[in-house]
N, C-alpha and C positions, 0 to 999 in steps of 0.2 A: 306755654314755656317749653313744654316737652318737644312740641312740633318745631319750634324755633331752633332748639338745640340740635335736632336731627338734621334740619336744613343746613345749619351752619357746618355740621360735620361733613355732609355731602359736598358742600361748596369747597371746604378745605381740601377734601380728597380729590376733587376735580382740579383744584388749583395745583396741588402736589403732582398730580398726573401730568398736567400741562407743563410744569417746570421740568419734570423728569424726561418727558418726551423731547424737550429742547436741549437736555443735557447729553452732549456727545459721548462722554465717557460712559454714562448709564446705558445709552443705546447700544454701544459696543458690548458692554457686559451682558445686556439682555440677549443680543444676537448670539454671543458665545455660549450662553446658557442653553438656548434653544438647540444650537448645534451639538452641544455636549449631550443633551437629553436624547437627540436623534441617534447619535453615535452609540450611546448606551443601549438603546432599543436594538440597534443592528447587531451589537455584540453579545446580546443576551444568549442567542443560540450558540455562538462560538464559545462563550463562557461555560455553558452547560456541557458542550462537547469536551472541552479541556478538563472539566471536573470529572466527567465520565472516564477520560483517559487515565487521569490520576488514580481513580478508584480501580480501574482494570489493572494498572501496574501493581498496585498494592495487593489486589487479589492474586495476581500471578506469583508474587513473592510468597504469599501464603501457600499457594499450591506447590511451589517448588520446595518449600520447607516441609510440607506434608510428604512429598515424595521422598525427600532425604530421610525423614524419620522412618518412613515405610521400609526403605532399603536397609536402614540400620537394624530395624527389628526383624527384617526378613519375613514380614507377615504376609503370607500369600492372600489371605482374605482382604487385607486393607489394600494391597497393590491392585486388586481387581476392581476397586472403586475408582481408580485413577485411569483415565483414558486419554491418550494422546492421539489426536485425529485432525484431519482437515487439510485442504490444499494450502500450501505456503506455510506449513508449520502451525496450523491452528490447534488450540488446546481446549479440550473439554474437561472440566474438573469434576469433582464430586457432584452428585445431583443437587445439593443445596447451592453449590457455587453456580451451577448452570442456571438455576432458577433466578439467582440474584443478578447474574449478568444480563439475562434476557429482560428481567423486570426493570433494571436500571436503564438499560439501553432504550427500551420502548418508551420510557418516561421523558426522554429528551425531545422538546418541541422540534418538528421538522425532520426528525430522523426516522426513516422508513425501514429500519432493520438492517441497514448496511452502512459502512463507511468506507471511503476510498483509502486504499493502502498502496504505497509505492515503495519498493525496496530496490536499492541500487548497490552493487558491489563491483569492484574492478580488480584487475590483477595483471601483472607484467608477465608476458609468456615469451620465452626465449626462442622464438622462430620469427622469420620475416612476416610482414603483415599479410602478404598474399597467401602464405601457408596457413596462417591462423584462420583467415577468411574462408579459404577453400575447404578447409576441414569442417567449419561450421555449416557450410552449405550441404554437407552430407547428413541431412536430417535423420535418416534412418540409423545413423550411429549414435544418436542421442542417448539411448539406453546404456551405452558404454561409460557415460560420465554423469548423467542426470539422475538424481536420486528419485526412486519410485517409478520412473518411466520404464514400462515393460516393452513397448513396441511403438514405433513411428513408421507409418507408411506414407510415402509421397504419392498422392493421387494424380497430381499434375504439377505444372510449374508454379502454381500459386496455392495449392490446397494440401493439407496434411491431415492424416487420421492418427490420433494419439490413443494410447491405452496406458493407464498407470494404476498401480496398486497402492492404496493409502490406508493404513490401519487395517489391512486385511481385506479391503474392499476395492474391487477393480472398477474403474470408471473409464469411459471412452467418449471422445468428442473429436470434432473436426476443427481445424484452425485454418485461417487464410493468411497468406503472406501479403502484407500491405506495401512494404518497401524492401527492395533488395538492390543494393548498389555496391558493386565489387570493391573490395578492400576498404569499405567504409561502414556500411550499415545493413542490418537485416531486422525487420519489424514484422510482428505477426499478431493476430487477435483470434481468440477462440470463438467458435460459433455455437456454444452450448448454453447461451443465455447469460453466463456470468461475465462475458466480455473481458476475459483476462488478456492483458496486452504484455507482450514481451519485445524488448528492443536490445540488440547487442550491437556495439559499435567497436570499430578497430582503429587504433591510432599508432602509427609507427613511431617507435622511440628512436630507433636507428635501423640500420640495415638488417640486424639480426634479432631485434626485440620489438614486441608489439604490446600496447596496452589494450586489453580486452575489457570492456565495461558492459555489464549485464543489468538491465533494469526490468523489473516486473511490476505491473499495476493491476490491481483487481479490487472488486467490491467485497469487503470482508464483513461477515456476519459478526455478532458480538463475541462468539467463542473464538473465531479466527483472529479477532482483534486482540484477545488475551495473548495468543501465541505470538502475534507481532510485537506486542509490548514486551514480551520476554525475549525477543530477538531471535526466536527459533526460525522464522522464515528467512532472515538475513543470513543465518548460519547455514541453512540449507543451500541457498544460492551461492554463498561463498565456497561451500563444499563442492558444488557443481563446477565452479571455475577451477578450483584446485585439481579436480579430477580431469578436466579438460587440459590443463597445463601439463599434467603428468602424461596424459595420453599423447599429445602432440609432440612434447619434447622427447619422450621415449622413442617415438617413431622417427622424428626428424623430418617427416614429410607428410603431406596429406594423403588420405585414402582415396580421394576423388576431388572433383571440382565442378561447379556450375558457374559460369561467368556471365550469365544472362542478367538482365536488369528488370526490376518490377517497380512501377510507380503507381500509387493510388489503387493498389490491388490488381493491376493489369500488367501483363508481361509486355515489355517494349519490343517492337519488331525492328 
């Protein structure tokens, strides 16, 4: 009797499966369910990444509050526990916060210690497009308006040597110009392993006004990501543009010009 009952259950299940397989609505629902499950798996990494970003933003707020309290108390001892450092406005907080960020970041599947960051700012400059472009080709003048940049030496038509001081530490690296098109665009990439990319474009508004757009991309470590979440790197880039605007508008003309063209890292002849 027991075996017969089991057999009947199996037959009923097979019958049900057969009917469901012929049911067009059920088949569509099953296909959608499988597709949804696949999408969830693909988004798992992204969800973890977004959760980390939210936690970093919250951590940044806490650090900013701590800095504000420190300034109010004028506590020299406490201020020394706060360190602002890193390219692109990176922020390193108190040691406990540093350990928290590194631990949380390393726990995200597929994350190998860095995340891509891109910051873009733009500004109208009241000079003709050729004047704005020509001035930007004078790379050795970058220290006049770029925060932290101490020295830029043009080694040849496509290579630059940079020196910058950040949080009291001087770093040097070489960069290669990838694209340079008169009155339109200049792009470069660092050769120090971090592969920091920069692109500046020029768009004429009218005969006497130019929209200058500066974009910077780099691989940020967790501490730099905190600074980015706080908007510090965007503020720095905007500050660079503001100083460039003041420099060129006060002069009214460029200090020099290079009208050659570079494509794919090679100077065109």
